[in-house]
N, CA and C atoms as a LAMMPS dump frame, in Angstrom:
ITEM: TIMESTEP
0
ITEM: NUMBER OF ATOMS
285
ITEM: BOX BOUNDS ff ff ff
-5.0000000000000000e+02 5.0000000000000000e+02
-5.0000000000000000e+02 5.0000000000000000e+02
-5.0000000000000000e+02 5.0000000000000000e+02
ITEM: ATOMS id mol type element x y z
1 1 1 N -313.331 275.192 -41.297
2 1 2 C -312.788 273.958 -41.818
3 1 3 C -313.437 272.801 -41.085
4 2 1 N -313.767 271.784 -41.818
5 2 2 C -314.378 270.625 -41.194
6 2 3 C -313.301 269.621 -40.823
7 3 1 N -313.459 268.977 -39.665
8 3 2 C -312.458 267.981 -39.276
9 3 3 C -312.581 266.749 -40.162
10 4 1 N -311.455 266.297 -40.679
11 4 2 C -311.437 265.094 -41.513
12 4 3 C -310.462 264.101 -40.927
13 5 1 N -310.732 262.859 -41.163
14 5 2 C -309.864 261.792 -40.692
15 5 3 C -308.9 261.417 -41.81
16 6 1 N -307.628 261.322 -41.462
17 6 2 C -306.618 260.924 -42.437
18 6 3 C -306.377 259.441 -42.275
19 7 1 N -306.662 258.712 -43.333
20 7 2 C -306.444 257.272 -43.313
21 7 3 C -305.149 256.955 -44.04
22 8 1 N -304.251 256.218 -43.402
23 8 2 C -302.995 255.876 -44.083
24 8 3 C -303.232 254.848 -45.18
25 9 1 N -302.558 255.045 -46.302
26 9 2 C -302.601 254.071 -47.38
27 9 3 C -301.542 253.015 -47.127
28 10 1 N -301.791 251.787 -47.562
29 10 2 C -300.779 250.745 -47.354
30 10 3 C -299.465 251.111 -48.038
31 11 1 N -298.375 251.036 -47.286
32 11 2 C -297.045 251.3 -47.824
33 11 3 C -296.675 252.765 -47.884
34 12 1 N -297.562 253.648 -47.443
35 12 2 C -297.255 255.081 -47.47
36 12 3 C -297.4 255.659 -46.072
37 13 1 N -296.38 256.363 -45.607
38 13 2 C -296.507 256.972 -44.285
39 13 3 C -297.414 258.2 -44.344
40 14 1 N -298.044 258.506 -43.245
41 14 2 C -298.866 259.701 -43.155
42 14 3 C -297.96 260.861 -42.775
43 15 1 N -298.019 261.941 -43.533
44 15 2 C -297.184 263.105 -43.246
45 15 3 C -297.826 263.941 -42.152
46 16 1 N -297.009 264.408 -41.271
47 16 2 C -297.499 265.291 -40.219
48 16 3 C -297.119 266.72 -40.553
49 17 1 N -297.737 267.664 -39.872
50 17 2 C -297.453 269.06 -40.169
51 17 3 C -296.27 269.592 -39.371
52 18 1 N -295.826 268.874 -38.347
53 18 2 C -294.691 269.332 -37.559
54 18 3 C -293.409 268.73 -38.115
55 19 1 N -292.331 269.508 -38.171
56 19 2 C -291.065 268.957 -38.664
57 19 3 C -290.496 267.938 -37.683
58 20 1 N -289.615 267.089 -38.189
59 20 2 C -289.02 266.035 -37.363
60 20 3 C -288.179 266.61 -36.233
61 21 1 N -287.638 267.807 -36.424
62 21 2 C -286.767 268.4 -35.415
63 21 3 C -287.535 269.155 -34.33
64 22 1 N -288.866 269.124 -34.376
65 22 2 C -289.656 269.893 -33.414
66 22 3 C -289.462 269.393 -31.987
67 23 1 N -289.12 268.124 -31.807
68 23 2 C -288.953 267.583 -30.472
69 23 3 C -287.591 267.831 -29.866
70 24 1 N -286.644 268.299 -30.649
71 24 2 C -285.294 268.523 -30.147
72 24 3 C -285.161 269.936 -29.592
73 25 1 N -284.472 270.089 -28.482
74 25 2 C -284.254 271.443 -27.972
75 25 3 C -283.298 272.198 -28.883
76 26 1 N -283.37 273.527 -28.874
77 26 2 C -282.491 274.31 -29.757
78 26 3 C -281.008 274.037 -29.533
79 27 1 N -280.62 273.736 -28.319
80 27 2 C -279.206 273.469 -28.072
81 27 3 C -278.744 272.211 -28.806
82 28 1 N -279.62 271.213 -28.93
83 28 2 C -279.261 270 -29.663
84 28 3 C -279.124 270.295 -31.158
85 29 1 N -280.006 271.124 -31.678
86 29 2 C -279.913 271.49 -33.095
87 29 3 C -278.643 272.293 -33.358
88 30 1 N -278.309 273.201 -32.452
89 30 2 C -277.076 273.976 -32.589
90 30 3 C -275.86 273.067 -32.582
91 31 1 N -275.848 272.092 -31.701
92 31 2 C -274.722 271.164 -31.61
93 31 3 C -274.598 270.323 -32.872
94 32 1 N -275.73 269.894 -33.437
95 32 2 C -275.688 269.094 -34.659
96 32 3 C -275.155 269.922 -35.825
97 33 1 N -275.586 271.178 -35.932
98 33 2 C -275.108 272.03 -37.002
99 33 3 C -273.622 272.329 -36.844
100 34 1 N -273.193 272.605 -35.619
101 34 2 C -271.77 272.847 -35.372
102 34 3 C -270.927 271.628 -35.728
103 35 1 N -271.409 270.436 -35.399
104 35 2 C -270.676 269.208 -35.719
105 35 3 C -270.591 268.987 -37.225
106 36 1 N -271.667 269.279 -37.934
107 36 2 C -271.651 269.116 -39.39
108 36 3 C -270.666 270.09 -40.032
109 37 1 N -270.683 271.356 -39.591
110 37 2 C -269.753 272.333 -40.147
111 37 3 C -268.307 271.975 -39.798
112 38 1 N -268.079 271.487 -38.611
113 38 2 C -266.718 271.113 -38.21
114 38 3 C -266.211 269.942 -39.043
115 39 1 N -267.082 268.976 -39.334
116 39 2 C -266.683 267.843 -40.169
117 39 3 C -266.357 268.31 -41.58
118 40 1 N -267.189 269.164 -42.143
119 40 2 C -266.919 269.688 -43.481
120 40 3 C -265.619 270.484 -43.503
121 41 1 N -265.392 271.272 -42.465
122 41 2 C -264.17 272.064 -42.403
123 41 3 C -262.943 271.17 -42.302
124 42 1 N -263.025 270.183 -41.429
125 42 2 C -261.868 269.323 -41.176
126 42 3 C -261.437 268.564 -42.424
127 43 1 N -262.402 268.062 -43.172
128 43 2 C -262.07 267.271 -44.351
129 43 3 C -262.146 268.073 -45.644
130 44 1 N -262.338 269.397 -45.518
131 44 2 C -262.38 270.308 -46.662
132 44 3 C -263.399 269.878 -47.708
133 45 1 N -264.596 269.552 -47.253
134 45 2 C -265.675 269.171 -48.161
135 45 3 C -266.361 270.419 -48.683
136 46 1 N -266.806 270.341 -49.911
137 46 2 C -267.591 271.424 -50.491
138 46 3 C -266.845 272.743 -50.495
139 47 1 N -267.557 273.784 -50.095
140 47 2 C -267 275.135 -50.136
141 47 3 C -265.859 275.325 -49.144
142 48 1 N -265.737 274.458 -48.155
143 48 2 C -264.665 274.601 -47.171
144 48 3 C -263.299 274.226 -47.752
145 49 1 N -263.275 273.706 -48.96
146 49 2 C -262.013 273.419 -49.63
147 49 3 C -261.449 274.625 -50.368
148 50 1 N -262.162 275.736 -50.331
149 50 2 C -261.749 276.965 -51.003
150 50 3 C -261.454 278.049 -49.976
151 51 1 N -260.498 278.926 -50.238
152 51 2 C -260.328 280.091 -49.358
153 51 3 C -261.503 281.044 -49.564
154 52 1 N -261.891 281.745 -48.528
155 52 2 C -263.032 282.66 -48.618
156 52 3 C -262.563 284.038 -49.081
157 53 1 N -263.044 284.513 -50.237
158 53 2 C -262.638 285.843 -50.684
159 53 3 C -263.308 286.97 -49.896
160 54 1 N -264.358 286.67 -49.142
161 54 2 C -265.055 287.713 -48.385
162 54 3 C -264.365 288.005 -47.063
163 55 1 N -264.144 286.961 -46.26
164 55 2 C -263.534 287.197 -44.941
165 55 3 C -262.06 286.785 -44.902
166 56 1 N -261.519 286.325 -46.032
167 56 2 C -260.09 286.046 -46.213
168 56 3 C -259.535 284.962 -45.287
169 57 1 N -260.352 283.955 -44.961
170 57 2 C -259.828 282.815 -44.205
171 57 3 C -259.316 281.791 -45.21
172 58 1 N -258.287 281.031 -44.854
173 58 2 C -257.754 280.041 -45.789
174 58 3 C -258.69 278.843 -45.949
175 59 1 N -258.412 278.025 -46.932
176 59 2 C -259.181 276.804 -47.146
177 59 3 C -259.084 275.92 -45.905
178 60 1 N -260.171 275.278 -45.56
179 60 2 C -260.181 274.409 -44.397
180 60 3 C -260.524 275.128 -43.108
181 61 1 N -260.898 276.398 -43.174
182 61 2 C -261.293 277.163 -41.99
183 61 3 C -262.729 277.633 -42.146
184 62 1 N -263.41 277.817 -41.027
185 62 2 C -264.769 278.323 -41.051
186 62 3 C -264.762 279.811 -41.387
187 63 1 N -265.813 280.27 -42.054
188 63 2 C -265.962 281.702 -42.311
189 63 3 C -266.161 282.416 -40.983
190 64 1 N -265.808 283.688 -40.963
191 64 2 C -265.937 284.461 -39.738
192 64 3 C -267.398 284.686 -39.357
193 65 1 N -268.301 284.64 -40.308
194 65 2 C -269.73 284.731 -40.007
195 65 3 C -270.174 283.369 -39.486
196 66 1 N -270.625 283.318 -38.262
197 66 2 C -270.968 282.035 -37.647
198 66 3 C -272.151 281.395 -38.364
199 67 1 N -272.034 280.127 -38.626
200 67 2 C -273.074 279.311 -39.228
201 67 3 C -273.516 279.771 -40.601
202 68 1 N -272.594 280.27 -41.355
203 68 2 C -272.9 280.562 -42.749
204 68 3 C -271.608 280.457 -43.544
205 69 1 N -271.776 280.186 -44.803
206 69 2 C -270.648 280.173 -45.724
207 69 3 C -270.938 281.296 -46.708
208 70 1 N -269.992 282.183 -46.887
209 70 2 C -270.22 283.332 -47.746
210 70 3 C -270.501 282.898 -49.186
211 71 1 N -271.326 283.679 -49.846
212 71 2 C -271.746 283.369 -51.208
213 71 3 C -270.549 283.3 -52.155
214 72 1 N -269.593 284.174 -51.982
215 72 2 C -268.414 284.172 -52.854
216 72 3 C -267.626 282.866 -52.707
217 73 1 N -267.588 282.322 -51.507
218 73 2 C -266.882 281.057 -51.281
219 73 3 C -267.626 279.898 -51.939
220 74 1 N -268.937 279.901 -51.838
221 74 2 C -269.727 278.865 -52.512
222 74 3 C -269.554 278.948 -54.026
223 75 1 N -269.552 280.181 -54.552
224 75 2 C -269.396 280.351 -55.994
225 75 3 C -268.006 279.915 -56.452
226 76 1 N -266.978 280.193 -55.67
227 76 2 C -265.625 279.749 -56.026
228 76 3 C -265.561 278.226 -56.083
229 77 1 N -266.246 277.574 -55.172
230 77 2 C -266.277 276.104 -55.182
231 77 3 C -267.012 275.599 -56.42
232 78 1 N -268.136 276.204 -56.742
233 78 2 C -268.907 275.771 -57.917
234 78 3 C -268.123 275.977 -59.21
235 79 1 N -267.38 277.077 -59.292
236 79 2 C -266.561 277.327 -60.485
237 79 3 C -265.469 276.277 -60.597
238 80 1 N -264.823 275.957 -59.491
239 80 2 C -263.748 274.957 -59.524
240 80 3 C -264.286 273.591 -59.935
241 81 1 N -265.45 273.221 -59.422
242 81 2 C -266.044 271.923 -59.771
243 81 3 C -266.465 271.913 -61.232
244 82 1 N -267.001 273.023 -61.723
245 82 2 C -267.432 273.095 -63.122
246 82 3 C -266.245 273.029 -64.067
247 83 1 N -265.097 273.575 -63.672
248 83 2 C -263.922 273.558 -64.535
249 83 3 C -263.269 272.182 -64.574
250 84 1 N -263.427 271.417 -63.518
251 84 2 C -262.844 270.071 -63.493
252 84 3 C -263.678 269.172 -64.403
253 85 1 N -263.018 268.368 -65.183
254 85 2 C -263.726 267.437 -66.048
255 85 3 C -264.322 266.295 -65.243
256 86 1 N -265.166 265.484 -65.871
257 86 2 C -265.776 264.368 -65.145
258 86 3 C -264.746 263.364 -64.623
259 87 1 N -263.643 263.183 -65.35
260 87 2 C -262.618 262.248 -64.889
261 87 3 C -261.954 262.754 -63.628
262 88 1 N -261.665 264.071 -63.569
263 88 2 C -261.042 264.637 -62.383
264 88 3 C -261.964 264.538 -61.167
265 89 1 N -263.283 264.73 -61.386
266 89 2 C -264.224 264.62 -60.29
267 89 3 C -264.266 263.193 -59.73
268 90 1 N -264.222 262.195 -60.637
269 90 2 C -264.271 260.802 -60.187
270 90 3 C -263.002 260.437 -59.422
271 91 1 N -261.85 260.906 -59.863
272 91 2 C -260.612 260.575 -59.164
273 91 3 C -260.537 261.294 -57.829
274 92 1 N -261.071 262.497 -57.754
275 92 2 C -261.067 263.227 -56.488
276 92 3 C -261.99 262.545 -55.481
277 93 1 N -263.113 262.013 -55.93
278 93 2 C -264.031 261.308 -55.042
279 93 3 C -263.431 259.988 -54.568
280 94 1 N -262.649 259.349 -55.416
281 94 2 C -262.091 258.044 -55.058
282 94 3 C -260.944 258.163 -54.06
283 95 1 N -260.248 259.289 -54.059
284 95 2 C -259.095 259.416 -53.153
285 95 3 C -259.471 260.016 -51.836
């Protein structure tokens, strides 16, 4: 491969090959993920608003598998959202 120079275009950032999280230690990434899951659990966002049929935890609790949400729980959430009409979704978001 020949070395080439990448010239930035005006108004466009140059993409790098390393991800943005490459500079963070793994413990910081673990803490950020734990905080995100705890926030979702606490406010019952997304799949955390459904009880898990796989590990049988109630709604608002983390699945017993650390750092994952079971597929059955995600599917139960998607079914509930699909069954709710657009008006119900808007009122749920507003409250």
